[in-house]
Wavefront OBJ file of the C-alpha trace (Angstrom):
o trace
v 116.129 88.958 106.407
v 118.285 90.582 103.652
v 121.199 88.662 102.127
v 124.613 89.725 103.550
v 126.495 92.125 101.332
v 129.687 90.788 99.786
v 132.690 92.627 101.211
v 135.883 92.036 99.219
v 138.028 93.608 101.959
v 136.663 91.203 104.530
v 137.278 88.324 102.148
v 140.882 89.394 101.895
v 141.116 89.741 105.654
v 139.822 86.196 106.124
v 141.747 84.700 103.254
v 142.690 81.088 103.976
v 146.135 80.241 102.624
v 145.258 76.575 102.533
v 148.354 75.404 104.407
v 150.863 77.189 102.140
v 153.949 78.193 104.062
v 155.502 81.661 103.945
v 159.146 82.174 104.987
v 159.989 85.775 105.933
v 162.965 87.355 104.123
v 165.980 88.987 105.731
v 165.719 92.826 106.091
v 168.761 93.383 103.826
v 167.159 91.292 101.088
v 163.911 93.264 101.335
v 165.780 96.607 100.935
v 167.730 95.324 97.889
v 164.578 94.150 96.126
v 162.835 97.471 96.859
v 165.723 99.483 95.340
v 165.639 97.320 92.215
v 161.873 97.804 91.737
v 162.117 101.592 92.186
v 164.852 101.761 89.539
v 162.704 99.863 87.014
v 159.604 101.988 87.789
v 161.455 105.314 87.335
v 162.835 104.164 83.985
v 159.357 103.184 82.833
v 157.925 106.575 83.845
v 160.593 108.452 81.847
v 159.904 106.363 78.742
v 156.138 106.861 79.047
v 156.578 110.644 79.364
v 158.601 110.826 76.150
v 155.968 108.851 74.262
v 153.156 111.084 75.601
v 154.937 114.280 74.498
v 155.530 112.944 70.991
v 151.941 111.740 70.707
v 150.552 115.117 71.828
v 152.803 117.102 69.505
v 152.018 115.098 66.374
v 148.275 116.077 65.922
v 149.072 119.696 66.818
v 151.679 119.838 64.019
v 149.239 118.251 61.566
v 146.405 120.669 62.456
v 148.714 123.699 62.286
v 149.296 123.480 58.560
v 146.076 121.742 57.384
v 144.031 123.564 54.707
v 146.116 126.738 54.875
v 148.923 127.307 52.294
v 150.604 129.811 54.621
v 150.621 127.376 57.473
v 148.331 129.529 59.670
v 146.717 127.596 62.539
v 143.128 126.427 61.996
v 140.408 127.850 64.284
v 139.725 125.836 67.394
v 136.683 123.585 67.252
v 134.974 122.691 70.513
v 132.470 119.859 70.757
v 129.708 119.912 73.358
v 130.600 117.864 76.418
v 129.213 114.365 76.579
v 126.463 113.871 79.170
v 127.762 112.585 82.484
v 126.277 111.982 85.880
v 127.127 115.569 86.857
v 125.986 117.079 83.530
v 122.960 115.035 82.408
v 121.534 115.330 78.926
v 118.947 118.149 78.628
v 115.318 117.044 78.874
v 113.189 117.452 75.748
v 111.044 120.577 75.766
v 107.362 119.625 76.266
v 105.117 120.425 73.339
v 102.887 123.418 74.054
v 99.190 123.089 73.129
v 98.258 124.951 69.971
v 95.662 127.667 70.592
v 93.617 128.998 67.676
v 91.650 132.238 68.000
v 89.336 132.652 65.044
v 89.093 136.197 63.641
v 86.117 138.474 64.118
v 83.207 136.972 66.014
v 84.424 133.446 65.249
v 83.336 130.710 62.842
v 79.588 130.126 62.665
v 78.550 126.504 62.133
v 74.905 126.364 61.086
v 75.045 123.093 59.119
v 77.232 119.997 59.475
v 79.135 121.013 56.334
v 80.158 124.299 57.998
v 82.302 122.393 60.515
v 84.965 122.051 57.803
v 85.602 125.797 58.237
v 87.165 125.083 61.648
v 90.641 124.829 60.147
v 93.270 123.483 62.536
v 90.826 121.762 64.899
v 90.584 118.006 65.386
v 88.164 115.858 63.406
v 86.343 114.688 66.538
v 85.804 118.295 67.641
v 84.400 119.187 64.205
v 82.036 116.205 64.393
v 80.904 117.256 67.863
v 80.230 120.870 66.810
v 78.415 119.683 63.687
v 76.088 117.577 65.854
v 75.566 120.478 68.276
v 74.737 122.845 65.420
v 72.233 120.405 63.982
v 70.318 120.500 67.284
v 70.405 124.299 67.417
v 68.342 124.992 64.308
v 64.825 125.617 65.582
v 65.006 128.724 67.729
v 61.934 131.004 67.966
v 63.906 134.121 67.029
v 65.413 132.527 63.940
v 68.939 132.418 65.362
v 70.663 129.096 64.926
v 73.948 127.281 65.015
v 77.143 127.380 67.021
v 79.887 130.003 66.822
v 83.385 128.796 67.711
v 85.711 131.551 68.858
v 88.695 129.787 70.410
v 90.187 126.284 70.337
v 93.095 124.497 72.040
v 94.646 121.226 70.939
v 94.803 120.338 74.665
v 91.084 119.512 74.433
v 88.939 122.560 75.137
v 87.226 125.295 73.137
v 84.846 128.199 73.699
v 82.171 129.965 71.719
v 78.485 130.809 71.639
v 75.415 128.641 71.340
v 73.521 131.089 69.119
v 70.230 129.285 69.563
v 70.483 129.227 73.357
v 72.041 132.657 73.597
v 74.808 131.686 76.012
v 78.573 131.328 76.045
v 79.768 127.715 76.122
v 82.971 126.005 77.167
v 83.400 122.648 75.437
v 85.908 120.143 76.754
v 87.199 116.734 75.763
v 86.926 114.763 78.982
v 87.736 111.045 79.091
v 87.919 110.873 75.275
v 84.496 112.472 74.715
v 83.569 116.076 73.873
v 80.800 117.693 75.857
v 79.556 121.015 77.164
v 81.623 121.662 80.284
v 80.072 125.015 81.190
v 77.323 127.268 79.906
v 76.871 130.811 81.165
v 75.604 134.277 80.393
v 77.838 135.757 83.074
v 81.270 134.294 83.910
v 82.903 130.902 84.289
v 82.826 129.009 87.571
v 86.283 128.630 89.148
v 85.635 125.185 90.684
v 84.430 123.843 87.346
v 87.527 125.159 85.556
v 89.660 123.291 88.098
v 87.659 120.109 87.581
v 87.865 120.415 83.786
v 91.593 121.284 83.952
v 91.096 124.335 81.745
v 93.675 127.051 82.519
v 92.458 130.582 83.179
v 94.957 131.791 80.600
v 92.594 130.227 78.056
v 89.203 130.702 79.737
v 89.663 134.121 81.310
v 88.186 135.376 84.564
v 86.050 133.166 86.800
v 83.993 133.458 89.979
v 82.529 131.253 92.717
v 79.042 130.795 91.301
v 75.821 129.363 92.756
v 73.279 127.202 90.941
v 69.930 125.489 91.207
v 70.953 121.829 91.404
v 69.129 120.299 94.361
v 66.227 122.776 94.366
v 62.744 121.327 93.914
v 60.809 122.895 91.053
v 63.827 124.552 89.420
v 63.166 122.874 86.075
v 66.192 120.578 86.325
v 66.051 116.794 86.847
v 65.205 115.801 90.404
v 64.468 112.550 92.244
v 60.877 111.333 92.088
v 60.122 112.684 88.580
v 58.007 110.564 86.270
v 59.483 109.426 82.985
v 57.713 112.199 81.118
v 58.939 114.819 83.570
v 62.504 113.487 83.475
v 62.625 113.521 79.683
v 61.251 117.072 79.625
v 64.104 118.043 81.981
v 66.720 116.631 79.590
v 67.164 113.072 80.874
v 66.779 109.968 78.705
v 65.670 106.666 80.219
v 67.536 103.719 78.693
v 66.938 99.965 78.706
v 70.187 99.239 80.534
v 69.152 97.455 83.734
v 71.947 98.701 85.982
v 70.188 97.676 89.214
v 66.983 95.734 88.455
v 64.198 96.643 88.448
v 65.779 100.080 87.932
v 67.174 101.084 84.535
v 69.841 103.634 83.716
v 69.403 107.242 82.660
v 71.668 109.616 80.777
v 71.531 113.229 79.704
v 70.102 113.825 76.239
v 72.833 116.329 75.301
v 76.576 115.558 75.581
v 77.666 116.676 79.050
v 80.823 116.502 81.123
v 81.768 114.137 82.642
v 79.808 111.776 80.405
v 81.006 108.607 82.155
v 80.011 109.794 85.647
v 76.597 111.332 84.973
v 74.472 108.233 84.546
v 71.514 107.904 86.911
v 68.747 105.416 87.754
v 65.012 105.276 87.066
v 62.510 103.000 88.780
v 59.175 102.030 87.155
v 57.651 102.267 90.630
v 59.477 105.195 92.275
v 60.330 107.350 89.267
v 63.714 109.046 88.895
v 65.863 107.531 91.637
v 69.229 109.174 91.122
v 70.410 112.337 89.328
v 74.093 113.086 88.729
v 75.540 116.588 88.631
v 77.354 117.798 85.505
v 80.282 120.238 85.368
v 77.822 122.942 84.289
v 75.758 122.591 87.486
v 76.137 123.823 91.050
v 74.056 123.916 94.211
v 72.589 126.992 95.859
v 75.381 126.659 98.445
v 78.016 127.042 95.665
v 79.111 123.406 95.716
v 79.842 121.559 92.505
v 82.373 119.351 90.764
v 85.841 120.543 91.695
v 84.815 122.154 95.017
v 87.332 121.510 97.852
v 86.294 119.161 100.658
v 86.672 121.953 103.231
v 84.082 124.067 101.392
v 81.690 121.096 101.164
v 81.852 120.377 104.905
v 81.359 124.068 105.662
v 78.306 124.222 103.365
v 76.764 120.994 104.709
v 77.766 120.599 108.379
v 74.732 118.361 108.941
v 76.202 115.667 106.697
v 78.240 112.688 107.785
v 80.837 110.328 106.344
v 79.126 107.366 104.673
v 82.386 105.623 103.700
v 85.894 106.532 102.641
v 85.759 109.803 100.673
v 81.923 109.916 100.796
v 79.830 112.646 102.446
v 76.092 111.978 102.837
v 73.825 115.021 103.294
v 70.101 114.582 104.200
v 67.793 116.758 102.074
v 64.050 117.551 102.130
v 61.477 115.300 100.441
v 63.090 111.991 101.404
v 66.228 112.702 99.379
v 69.942 113.072 100.040
v 73.163 114.280 98.437
v 75.932 111.732 98.041
v 79.235 113.511 97.451
v 82.400 111.664 96.497
v 85.874 113.191 96.796
v 88.813 112.407 94.553
v 92.477 111.984 95.358
v 92.908 115.767 95.133
v 90.356 116.192 97.961
v 87.878 117.887 95.630
v 84.395 116.797 94.537
v 84.658 114.284 91.701
v 81.012 113.047 91.730
v 77.817 114.522 93.153
v 74.425 112.794 93.030
v 70.971 113.716 94.337
v 68.882 110.643 95.072
v 65.964 109.086 96.883
v 66.629 107.676 100.336
v 64.709 104.525 99.436
v 63.714 102.817 96.198
v 62.624 99.394 95.003
v 65.930 98.637 93.269
v 68.618 97.156 95.433
v 72.161 98.464 95.761
v 71.607 101.587 93.723
v 73.941 103.700 95.817
v 77.419 104.030 94.254
l 1 2 3 4 5 6 7 8 9 10 11 12 13 14 15 16 17 18 19 20 21 22 23 24 25 26 27 28 29 30 31 32 33 34 35 36 37 38 39 40 41 42 43 44 45 46 47 48 49 50 51 52 53 54 55 56 57 58 59 60 61 62 63 64 65 66 67 68 69 70 71 72 73 74 75 76 77 78 79 80 81 82 83 84 85 86 87 88 89 90 91 92 93 94 95 96 97 98 99 100 101 102 103 104 105 106 107 108 109 110 111 112 113 114 115 116 117 118 119 120 121 122 123 124 125 126 127 128 129 130 131 132 133 134 135 136 137 138 139 140 141 142 143 144 145 146 147 148 149 150 151 152 153 154 155 156 157 158 159 160 161 162 163 164 165 166 167 168 169 170 171 172 173 174 175 176 177 178 179 180 181 182 183 184 185 186 187 188 189 190 191 192 193 194 195 196 197 198 199 200 201 202 203 204 205 206 207 208 209 210 211 212 213 214 215 216 217 218 219 220 221 222 223 224 225 226 227 228 229 230 231 232 233 234 235 236 237 238 239 240 241 242 243 244 245 246 247 248 249 250 251 252 253 254 255 256 257 258 259 260 261 262 263 264 265 266 267 268 269 270 271 272 273 274 275 276 277 278 279 280 281 282 283 284 285 286 287 288 289 290 291 292 293 294 295 296 297 298 299 300 301 302 303 304 305 306 307 308 309 310 311 312 313 314 315 316 317 318 319 320 321 322 323 324 325 326 327 328 329 330 331 332 333 334 335 336 337 338 339 340 341 342 343 344 345 346
């Protein structure tokens, strides 16, 4: 129960005089005292008015002749009003991200030393591009390196992977740079939303489809042997996340790096594969897709827990789709229905 609020008026109303007596005065005495008080108050008001006029006139007379031999009045100086409750102080203007567009076709980084040419970019971005360029040096057609065309201090950049022959969107997600999208056509709108890259920077986008979840598409899929998984771009680590299963991670830096770890079982093979921001299913579902679109694409699924949608798939597999607070896909895994490691489901 809340404490009662102190009410000074009520305190006055209930004031206890402690036994002190009060003798009422005669009406004639009350009138005489009132006349005397009014006389004193009027005299005080007249005196205060005279003082106020003199005080106001003095600085005006001083300002009128200051700094001017002819006695001309000085120009009026107005100070900005002090902030009040009705006129609060103006909020500081937020700093806009710096966008750099490199001239021509962009800056080509073929060796780690070339990353120093990316003037105005952050040191961690230069280190990331240098590492990417070092991997893109053995293409059959002799093309190599990375060409950076555009960069934003907000944490995203775009350019061309010369060796792969595709346009790339690199983003700094959860303090790590990775390849957010890779395309030879146009960007995916859902992925841009997930990566928080504005279209003013990226350009046009479309609702794309992909091959994640298709058997035999050349991408990682549940049930692959270690050799097959590594050939598809997945590394098996020694981190025993759910014994006897160990963890997996993508060989190349991907986005989101912290949510794309999977599981591998010595007995069952690749147990769990996580979708990256550069992937999408044949039904056009990927990271950043709204829940309504997911339920429309997979009406045969069901809620497995809060914000989880479980979708049965062929070959003893299933999709496990997790939604974020924005009601969009924040994690998407393709996994075996059963494996010899316990509690492998997220």
